C-alpha positions as CSV (number, residue, x, y, z in Angstrom):
1,M,0.0,-0.1,-0.1
2,N,2.7,2.2,0.8
3,S,4.3,2.0,-2.8
4,I,1.3,2.7,-4.4
5,I,0.9,5.8,-2.3
6,C,4.6,6.9,-3.2
7,I,3.6,6.2,-6.9
8,F,0.7,8.4,-6.7
9,K,2.6,11.2,-5.1
10,K,5.6,11.0,-7.9
11,Y,2.4,10.9,-10.2
12,L,1.1,14.6,-8.7
13,F,4.8,16.0,-8.9
14,F,4.9,14.9,-12.1
15,V,1.9,16.4,-13.5
16,F,2.7,19.9,-11.4
17,L,6.1,19.9,-13.1
18,L,5.2,18.9,-16.6
19,L,2.6,21.6,-16.5
20,G,5.5,23.9,-15.6
21,L,7.7,22.8,-18.4
22,I,4.4,23.2,-20.8
23,N,3.9,26.7,-19.3
24,N,7.7,27.9,-20.0
25,G,7.6,26.1,-23.6
26,Y,4.7,28.2,-24.6
27,T,5.9,31.3,-23.0
28,Q,9.4,31.0,-24.8
29,E,7.1,30.6,-28.2
30,E,4.8,33.3,-27.3
31,T,7.5,35.7,-26.8
32,T,9.8,35.2,-30.0
33,E,6.3,35.0,-32.3
34,K,4.4,38.1,-30.7
35,T,3.7,40.4,-33.5
36,E,0.0,40.9,-32.3
37,V,-0.7,44.8,-32.2
38,F,-4.7,44.3,-30.2
39,K,-5.3,41.9,-27.8
40,K,-9.2,41.3,-26.6
41,M,-8.9,41.1,-22.7
42,V,-9.7,37.3,-21.4
43,L,-12.7,39.3,-19.3
44,E,-12.7,43.0,-19.7
45,K,-14.8,44.1,-16.8
46,T,-15.1,42.9,-13.0
47,E,-18.1,40.4,-12.7
48,V,-19.9,39.3,-9.5
49,D,-22.2,36.5,-8.8
50,F,-24.5,36.6,-5.7
51,L,-25.7,32.7,-5.3
52,T,-27.8,31.8,-2.7
53,S,-29.8,28.5,-1.4
54,Y,-32.4,27.3,0.7
55,Y,-31.9,23.4,1.5
56,T,-34.5,21.2,3.7
57,Q,-34.0,17.3,4.0
58,N,-36.6,14.7,6.3
59,G,-35.8,11.2,6.7
60,D,-35.6,8.5,9.6
61,N,-32.4,6.9,9.0
62,A,-29.6,9.1,10.8
63,A,-26.5,7.8,11.2
64,V,-26.0,10.1,13.9
65,S,-28.3,7.4,15.9
66,G,-27.5,4.5,14.1
67,G,-29.3,4.2,11.5
68,I,-32.9,5.4,13.3
69,G,-33.6,8.9,13.8
70,D,-35.0,12.3,12.4
71,E,-32.7,13.1,9.6
72,K,-34.5,16.7,9.2
73,V,-32.1,19.4,8.8
74,T,-32.6,23.2,7.3
75,D,-29.6,25.0,5.5
76,F,-29.0,28.5,4.3
77,T,-26.2,29.7,1.8
78,P,-25.3,32.6,0.5
79,T,-22.2,32.7,-1.5
80,F,-20.3,36.1,-3.5
81,I,-18.2,35.2,-6.1
82,V,-16.0,38.0,-7.7
83,S,-14.0,37.7,-11.3
84,L,-11.6,40.5,-11.6
85,P,-9.4,40.9,-15.0
86,L,-5.7,42.0,-13.8
87,N,-5.1,42.6,-17.3
88,E,-5.6,41.1,-21.1
89,D,-4.3,37.7,-19.7
90,D,-4.9,37.0,-16.6
91,V,-8.0,36.9,-14.1
92,L,-8.7,36.4,-10.3
93,T,-11.8,35.0,-9.2
94,L,-12.5,35.0,-5.0
95,D,-15.2,32.4,-3.4
96,A,-16.6,33.2,-0.6
97,G,-19.3,31.9,1.0
98,I,-20.8,30.9,4.0
99,S,-23.6,27.7,5.2
100,A,-25.7,27.8,8.4
101,Y,-27.8,25.4,9.0
102,S,-29.5,23.1,12.1
103,S,-29.6,19.2,12.1
104,A,-32.2,17.3,14.1
105,S,-29.6,14.2,13.9
106,S,-26.4,16.2,14.8
107,S,-28.9,17.3,17.6
108,N,-28.4,14.0,19.3
109,I,-24.5,14.1,19.7
110,N,-25.9,14.8,22.7
111,P,-29.6,13.7,22.6
112,F,-29.9,14.8,27.2
113,D,-29.4,18.4,26.8
114,G,-33.1,19.1,25.8
115,N,-36.1,19.9,27.4
116,H,-37.8,16.4,27.0
117,P,-36.8,13.1,27.2
118,A,-34.3,11.8,24.7
119,N,-35.4,10.1,21.9
120,A,-33.6,9.1,18.7
121,F,-36.8,10.8,16.5
122,Q,-36.8,13.8,18.7
123,A,-34.4,16.5,18.1
124,S,-32.5,17.5,20.7
125,S,-32.1,21.4,21.2
126,G,-28.6,21.8,22.7
127,A,-25.7,23.1,21.2
128,S,-24.6,20.5,18.7
129,S,-28.1,21.0,16.8
130,S,-26.7,23.9,14.4
131,D,-23.5,25.2,12.9
132,L,-22.0,27.5,10.4
133,W,-19.3,26.8,7.5
134,A,-17.2,28.9,6.0
135,G,-15.2,29.0,3.0
136,L,-12.8,30.8,0.4
137,T,-11.6,30.0,-2.6
138,A,-9.1,32.1,-4.7
139,S,-7.8,31.0,-8.4
140,Y,-5.7,32.3,-11.2
141,S,-5.7,31.9,-14.3
142,H,-3.5,32.9,-17.4
143,S,-4.5,32.7,-21.0
144,S,-1.9,32.6,-24.0
145,D,-1.8,35.4,-26.3
146,D,-3.8,32.8,-29.1
147,R,-6.5,32.1,-25.9
148,N,-5.9,28.1,-26.6
149,K,-3.9,27.7,-23.6
150,I,-4.9,28.2,-20.3
151,W,-3.2,27.7,-16.8
152,T,-5.2,27.8,-13.9
153,G,-4.1,27.5,-10.0
154,K,-6.2,27.8,-6.7
155,L,-6.2,27.8,-3.0
156,S,-8.9,26.9,-0.8
157,V,-9.8,26.9,2.9
158,S,-13.0,26.0,4.8
159,T,-14.1,25.4,8.4
160,E,-16.8,24.4,11.0
161,Y,-16.9,23.6,14.4
162,D,-15.3,20.1,14.2
163,Y,-13.5,20.3,10.5
164,F,-11.0,22.4,8.6
165,S,-10.1,22.2,5.4
166,F,-7.1,23.2,3.0
167,G,-6.8,22.8,-0.9
168,F,-5.1,23.5,-3.6
169,G,-4.7,22.9,-7.4
170,G,-4.3,23.4,-10.8
171,S,-5.1,22.5,-14.0
172,Y,-4.3,23.0,-18.1
173,T,-6.6,23.3,-20.9
174,R,-5.4,23.4,-24.4
175,L,-7.9,23.9,-27.5
176,F,-7.2,22.8,-31.1
177,N,-9.1,22.8,-34.6
178,E,-10.2,26.5,-34.0
179,K,-11.2,25.8,-30.8
180,N,-13.4,23.0,-31.8
181,T,-11.9,20.6,-29.8
182,E,-10.6,21.3,-26.2
183,I,-8.5,18.9,-23.5
184,S,-8.5,19.9,-20.0
185,I,-6.1,17.9,-16.5
186,N,-6.5,19.1,-13.4
187,A,-5.1,18.2,-9.8
188,N,-6.0,18.8,-6.5
189,I,-5.0,17.7,-3.1
190,Y,-7.1,18.6,0.0
191,L,-5.5,18.7,3.7
192,D,-8.2,18.2,6.3
193,S,-8.5,18.2,10.2
194,W,-10.9,16.8,12.4
195,D,-12.3,18.3,16.1
196,L,-12.8,14.4,17.1
197,I,-16.3,14.9,18.8
198,Y,-17.7,11.6,20.3
199,P,-21.2,10.5,20.9
200,V,-21.4,12.2,24.9
201,E,-22.1,8.5,26.1
202,L,-18.8,7.2,24.5
203,R,-17.2,9.9,25.7
204,H,-18.1,9.7,29.4
205,V,-16.6,6.3,29.6
206,D,-13.5,7.0,27.9
207,V,-13.0,10.0,30.1
208,V,-13.7,7.9,33.2
209,R,-11.5,5.5,31.9
210,A,-8.6,8.3,31.3
211,K,-9.5,10.2,34.2
212,D,-9.2,13.3,32.1
213,D,-12.1,15.9,31.7
214,D,-14.5,15.9,29.4
215,V,-15.1,19.3,27.2
216,F,-19.0,18.6,27.2
217,P,-19.6,17.8,30.9
218,F,-21.8,14.4,31.5
219,D,-22.1,12.0,33.8
220,I,-24.2,9.3,33.1
221,N,-24.1,8.1,36.8
222,D,-27.0,10.9,37.0
223,Y,-29.4,8.9,34.9
224,T,-31.2,5.7,34.9
225,I,-29.4,2.8,32.8
226,T,-32.6,0.5,31.6
227,G,-32.4,-2.4,29.8
228,N,-28.6,-3.9,30.2
229,T,-27.9,-1.3,33.3
230,N,-24.4,-3.0,33.1
231,Y,-23.5,-0.5,30.0
232,D,-19.7,-1.4,29.2
233,P,-19.0,-0.4,25.5
234,Q,-15.4,-1.5,24.3
235,F,-14.6,2.2,22.8
236,T,-11.4,3.7,22.3
237,R,-10.7,7.0,20.6
238,F,-9.4,7.4,16.8
239,K,-5.7,8.0,16.8
240,N,-5.3,10.1,13.9
241,K,-7.3,13.3,13.3
242,N,-6.3,13.9,9.6
243,R,-8.1,13.2,6.3
244,D,-6.0,14.1,2.7
245,S,-7.4,13.9,-0.7
246,Y,-5.4,13.7,-3.9
247,S,-7.7,13.8,-7.2
248,I,-6.5,13.7,-10.9
249,G,-8.9,14.4,-13.5
250,A,-8.8,14.6,-17.4
251,S,-11.6,15.9,-19.8
252,F,-12.0,15.8,-23.7
253,S,-14.8,18.1,-25.6
254,Q,-15.7,17.9,-29.4
255,I,-17.9,20.2,-31.2
256,L,-19.2,17.0,-33.4
257,S,-21.3,19.1,-35.6
258,K,-23.1,22.5,-35.9
259,K,-25.7,20.9,-33.5
260,L,-24.1,18.9,-31.2
261,Q,-21.2,18.9,-28.6
262,G,-19.7,16.0,-26.4
263,L,-17.8,15.8,-23.8
264,L,-16.1,12.5,-22.1
265,S,-14.0,13.0,-18.4
266,I,-12.5,10.9,-16.0
267,D,-11.5,11.5,-12.4
268,V,-9.4,9.5,-9.8
269,V,-9.2,10.2,-6.4
270,R,-7.4,8.6,-3.4
271,Q,-8.0,9.6,0.3
272,E,-6.2,8.8,3.2
273,G,-6.8,8.9,6.9
274,L,-9.5,9.5,8.9
275,L,-12.9,8.3,6.9
276,S,-15.0,7.5,9.8
277,T,-17.3,10.3,11.3
278,P,-16.8,10.1,14.9
279,Y,-19.9,10.8,16.0
280,Q,-22.1,8.3,13.7
281,R,-23.2,5.8,16.9
282,V,-23.2,2.0,15.7
283,Y,-25.4,-0.9,17.8
284,F,-24.2,-4.6,17.9
285,S,-26.8,-7.3,17.3
286,D,-24.9,-9.5,19.7
287,I,-24.4,-7.2,22.5
288,A,-27.8,-6.4,24.8
289,D,-29.3,-3.0,24.9
290,S,-28.8,-0.3,26.9
291,F,-31.2,2.8,27.3
292,I,-31.5,6.4,29.0
293,E,-34.7,7.3,28.7
294,N,-36.1,6.7,25.3
295,F,-32.6,6.9,23.7
296,H,-30.1,3.6,23.1
297,L,-26.8,4.0,24.4
298,A,-24.1,3.5,21.4
299,D,-22.1,0.1,21.3
300,D,-19.7,2.1,19.5
301,V,-19.2,4.8,16.3
302,E,-18.6,3.8,12.9
303,R,-15.3,2.7,11.6
304,L,-14.1,2.6,8.2
305,P,-11.0,2.0,6.3
306,D,-8.2,4.2,6.2
307,T,-8.0,4.4,2.6
308,R,-10.5,5.0,-0.3
309,N,-9.9,4.9,-4.0
310,K,-12.5,6.2,-6.3
311,I,-12.8,6.2,-10.2
312,A,-15.7,8.2,-11.8
313,L,-16.3,8.2,-15.9
314,G,-18.9,10.5,-17.3
315,G,-19.6,12.2,-20.9
316,N,-22.1,15.0,-21.7
317,L,-24.0,15.1,-25.4
318,N,-25.8,18.5,-26.2
319,Y,-28.2,18.8,-29.1
320,Y,-29.3,22.3,-30.4
321,V,-32.5,21.6,-31.6
322,N,-33.5,25.4,-32.9
323,E,-33.3,28.7,-31.7
324,F,-35.7,27.5,-28.8
325,L,-35.2,24.5,-28.0
326,T,-31.8,22.1,-26.9
327,V,-31.1,18.7,-25.1
328,R,-28.5,18.4,-22.7
329,T,-27.8,15.0,-21.4
330,F,-25.5,13.5,-18.9
331,Y,-24.4,10.1,-17.5
332,R,-21.5,9.1,-14.9
333,F,-20.0,5.8,-13.7
334,Y,-19.1,5.4,-10.7
335,T,-16.6,2.7,-8.7
336,D,-14.9,2.4,-5.4
337,N,-13.1,0.0,-3.2
338,W,-15.2,-0.2,-0.5
339,G,-18.0,-1.9,-2.8
340,I,-19.9,0.9,-3.8
341,D,-21.0,1.5,-7.9
342,S,-23.1,3.8,-9.0
343,H,-25.0,5.5,-12.3
344,T,-26.4,8.6,-12.8
345,A,-28.3,10.1,-15.7
346,K,-29.6,13.3,-16.2
347,I,-31.6,15.6,-18.8
348,E,-32.1,19.0,-19.0
349,V,-34.2,20.6,-21.5
350,P,-33.6,24.4,-22.2
351,I,-36.4,26.4,-23.9
352,K,-36.6,29.8,-24.7
353,I,-40.1,31.0,-24.1
354,G,-39.6,34.6,-25.0
355,H,-37.3,37.4,-24.9
356,G,-34.1,36.9,-22.5
357,F,-36.2,34.5,-21.0
358,T,-35.4,30.4,-21.0
359,I,-37.2,27.7,-18.5
360,Y,-35.2,24.3,-18.2
361,P,-36.8,21.4,-16.8
362,S,-34.6,18.8,-15.5
363,Y,-34.7,14.8,-14.6
364,R,-32.1,13.1,-12.9
365,Y,-31.9,9.3,-12.0
366,Y,-29.5,7.8,-9.1
367,T,-28.7,4.4,-8.2
368,Q,-25.8,2.6,-6.2
369,T,-25.0,-0.3,-4.6
370,Q,-24.1,-0.4,-0.6
371,A,-20.7,-0.8,0.7
372,D,-18.8,-3.7,1.9
373,Y,-19.2,-2.2,5.7
374,F,-22.8,-1.1,5.9
375,A,-25.5,-2.8,7.7
376,P,-28.7,-1.1,9.2
377,Y,-29.7,-0.5,12.5
378,E,-28.4,-3.1,15.2
379,A,-27.4,-5.2,12.2
380,H,-23.4,-5.1,13.0
381,L,-21.4,-7.8,15.0
382,S,-19.2,-6.4,17.5
383,T,-16.1,-9.3,15.9
384,E,-16.9,-7.2,12.8
385,K,-13.4,-4.9,12.4
386,Y,-15.2,-2.1,10.1
387,Y,-19.3,-1.2,10.5
388,T,-21.5,1.8,9.5
389,S,-25.1,2.3,9.5
390,D,-24.7,5.9,7.7
391,Y,-27.6,4.9,4.3
392,D,-25.5,7.3,2.7
393,L,-23.4,3.9,2.2
394,S,-26.4,1.5,1.4
395,D,-27.8,0.2,-1.3
396,F,-30.9,3.1,-3.2
397,N,-31.8,4.5,-6.1
398,A,-33.0,8.1,-6.1
399,N,-35.3,10.4,-8.5
400,Q,-34.7,14.4,-8.8
401,Y,-36.6,16.8,-10.6
402,G,-36.2,20.2,-11.0
403,I,-37.2,23.4,-12.8
404,G,-35.3,26.6,-13.6
405,L,-35.6,30.1,-15.0
406,N,-33.2,32.0,-16.6
407,Y,-33.6,35.9,-17.6
408,T,-30.6,37.1,-19.3
409,D,-30.2,40.9,-20.2
410,I,-27.6,41.7,-22.4
411,F,-27.3,45.1,-21.9
412,T,-27.7,45.4,-18.3
413,K,-30.6,47.5,-18.0
414,V,-31.0,47.4,-14.5
415,H,-28.4,48.9,-12.6
416,L,-27.0,48.4,-8.8
417,W,-24.5,50.6,-7.8
418,K,-21.8,50.6,-10.4
419,F,-23.0,47.2,-11.9
420,G,-25.5,46.1,-14.1
421,L,-27.6,43.1,-14.2
422,K,-26.6,40.7,-16.4
423,S,-28.8,37.7,-15.4
424,V,-30.6,35.9,-12.9
425,D,-31.2,32.5,-12.4
426,L,-34.0,30.8,-10.2
427,E,-34.4,26.3,-9.5
428,Y,-35.9,24.4,-7.5
429,N,-35.3,20.8,-6.9
430,R,-36.9,18.0,-5.5
431,Y,-34.9,14.7,-4.4
432,D,-36.5,11.4,-3.4
433,R,-34.8,7.9,-2.2
434,N,-36.8,4.9,-2.4
435,T,-35.7,5.0,1.5
436,S,-37.7,7.5,3.9
437,F,-35.1,10.0,2.8
438,N,-36.2,13.7,0.6
439,S,-35.1,17.1,0.3
440,N,-35.6,20.0,-1.6
441,I,-33.8,23.3,-2.5
442,I,-34.6,26.4,-3.6
443,S,-31.8,28.2,-5.3
444,A,-30.9,31.5,-7.2
445,G,-28.1,33.8,-8.8
446,F,-27.1,36.9,-9.8
447,K,-24.8,37.7,-12.2
448,F,-23.6,41.6,-12.1
449,I,-21.1,43.3,-14.4
450,Q,-19.3,46.7,-14.1
451,N,-20.7,49.2,-16.2
């Protein structure tokens, strides 16, 4: 396994080195052959995008409570994207956003801090019931004089109460055949770390054994245990707090005719480190159940392998029917070494309905096999090495139905301060699994261009 990791990292180094050599070669070529007097800017004026969404979900298979319980979540996410032209060839883009959410399932990390008897199907009102995520991504792109070569580099950082992520990467795009053919390669690395938070009853057990102070004071002796009163889980903390992800991708796009355009892509991802979620409970069928109030006390937390390899192959095919109608199709096959295979198919049909207006109904179908380590509530055995009851890793099918509306004004008649409104997008999507899970999301986007 170490040899595979070394090869993977050497390959990443080779990709970045190759991009640098290519960049240097083309820079010298452009310097010696540059004879153009005028060059159109890649981005002529500053652009600002404001994006926002409101998301809700419901279900009865919360991973925090071992595959049962309320999955209700609400999330509000505003994002600003600012694209700044630095000169004729270079563009700096800043993407900043926050996500404020409340979660019934995560509130039950400590189900005993509410004003009602603890229950997996009843959200607690404690501190873990809500959180705030914040992220910032900066990307820099450089285009060659003939606009057929584009180099991009990016840095990103995001944080929430129990997780921190730092990432960096780059891409190279080459256009051929009078820009009818496009090839792109990219590589990204994310270095993440957990602030390890466990279910409150397991923290108490571990703290008593270690004779340490608990960050969230909880004394199990203040409660009456029913069922198996000799509650003594063999819980141990995770030693690794880091999660590292390495990805390489490539795509090939081709205009096949005046009306048809296609794209093929491949993405390879390698993950290492703590891939388990520390606060997701697991219950064993061969251990007697213990309860406080109406809440089943955890036998352990989710434990998954510390490596994961993912491969995804995808394709787009877009057909321009006429000036009023376009058909966009997408398919992706995914597989990993945890036993999950999935298929995704989507169709979107933009229809122009008037001057500047387009509606785009869409449908997406998804199906996947379950991970080798998944079993539902109280179906695992304590003798297993790896286990999870997270239904995101289960066998399921899902349908998503969407409708969107786009308005575009090339003359930017509406103004806000020094910016004109270029376009507005509104979209609604409904997602349903063949389990109890469903979600709804309403999103909006506004693009402004500097006057």
